[in-house]
C-alpha positions in Angstrom: 18.3 -0.2 14.6 19.1 3.3 13.0 16.5 6.0 13.4 16.1 8.8 11.0 17.4 12.3 12.0 14.6 14.6 13.3 14.2 17.8 11.3 11.8 20.6 12.3 9.1 20.8 9.5 9.5 17.3 8.4 6.2 15.4 8.0 5.6 11.7 8.4 2.6 9.8 7.1 1.7 6.5 9.0 0.1 3.4 7.7 -3.6 3.1 8.1 -5.4 1.0 10.8 -9.0 -0.2 10.6 -10.8 0.2 13.9 -13.0 -2.9 14.7 -15.6 -3.8 17.3 -13.0 -6.0 19.0 -10.6 -3.0 19.6 -13.5 -0.8 20.9 -14.5 -3.5 23.3 -10.9 -4.1 24.4 -10.4 -0.4 25.0 -13.6 0.0 26.9 -12.5 -2.9 29.2 -9.0 -1.6 29.5 -9.9 1.8 30.7 -13.3 1.0 32.2 -15.3 3.3 29.9 -18.6 1.4 28.9 -20.5 4.5 27.8 -23.4 3.1 25.7 -22.4 5.1 22.5 -19.3 2.8 22.6 -20.6 -0.5 23.8 -24.5 -0.7 23.2 -25.3 -0.9 19.5 -29.1 -0.6 20.1 -28.6 2.6 22.1 -25.9 3.9 19.7 -28.3 3.6 16.7 -30.5 6.3 18.3 -27.7 8.8 18.4 -26.7 11.1 15.5 -23.9 8.7 14.6 -26.3 5.9 13.8 -24.1 3.2 15.5 -21.3 2.6 17.8 -18.2 4.8 17.7 -14.6 4.4 19.1 -13.6 6.2 22.1 -11.7 9.5 21.2 -8.6 8.5 23.3 -8.7 5.0 21.5 -8.3 6.8 18.2 -5.7 9.2 19.6 -3.7 6.3 21.1 -4.0 4.4 17.8 -2.5 7.3 15.9 0.4 7.7 18.4 1.1 3.9 18.1 1.1 4.0 14.3 3.7 6.8 14.5 5.8 4.8 17.0 5.8 1.9 14.5 7.7 4.1 12.1 10.7 4.0 14.4 11.1 7.8 14.2 11.2 8.1 18.0 12.3 4.7 19.1 15.0 4.5 21.7 15.1 8.2 21.9 12.1 8.5 24.0 12.8 9.3 27.7 9.3 10.6 28.7 6.0 11.9 27.5 5.7 15.4 28.7 2.3 16.7 27.3 -0.6 15.9 25.2 -2.9 18.6 23.8 -5.7 17.1 21.7 -8.8 18.2 19.8 -11.6 15.7 18.7 -13.6 17.1 15.7 -15.1 13.9 14.2 -16.0 10.3 15.2 -14.6 6.9 14.1 -17.1 4.3 13.4 -16.6 0.6 13.3 -14.8 -0.2 10.0 -13.2 3.2 9.5 -9.6 3.3 8.7 -7.4 6.0 10.5 -3.8 7.1 9.8 -1.8 10.1 11.0 0.3 12.9 9.5 2.9 13.8 12.0 5.1 16.9 11.6 8.1 17.7 13.8 7.0 21.0 15.0 9.9 22.0 17.2 13.1 20.3 18.6 15.1 22.1 21.2 17.8 21.2 23.7 17.0 21.2 27.4 19.4 22.5 30.1 20.7 18.9 30.6 23.2 17.9 28.1 22.1 15.2 25.6 18.4 15.8 25.9 15.9 17.5 23.6 12.3 18.5 24.0 10.4 17.5 20.8 6.9 18.7 19.8 5.1 16.7 17.2 1.9 18.0 15.6 -0.7 15.3 14.6 -3.5 15.3 12.2 -5.5 12.1 12.3 -7.6 11.4 9.2 -10.1 8.7 8.2 -10.3 6.8 4.9 -12.1 9.9 3.3 -9.1 12.1 4.3 -11.4 13.9 6.7 -9.5 15.4 9.7 -11.1 13.7 12.9 -8.5 14.8 15.4 -5.6 17.3 15.8 -3.1 17.3 18.6 0.3 18.0 19.8 2.5 15.6 21.7 5.5 16.8 23.6 8.4 14.3 24.4 11.6 14.3 26.2 14.1 12.8 23.9 17.7 11.7 23.9 19.6 14.0 21.6 21.2 12.3 18.4 
């Protein structure tokens, strides 16, 4: 499958994904984080959020997954080098998230045929409110 060329400054917009109770429960079980604000509706109603919310890393991973579905990185990926992420909003059950991803930098490494790519993420909800921002640094095969 042919992948598009990567150009610094180019921005991609992913499809949306609605976060459901099943995904939150699955993520809690997968990582072992059963914090009540995520898993206990009665408790979560007493919080400022008024109900259960998704784990921040669940939303982050969803945004990265939505980006990978666009086949921009595909078989180029050799390794994840770094994540630097800020969480500024919550995702409630039924919210739909998507990501705007910009190729921030792309530079060759000292090893021939390899690049380091930095991708800037803005994760937004269905109201276009930015709920997370982050940078993902990836070791890539050069085109």
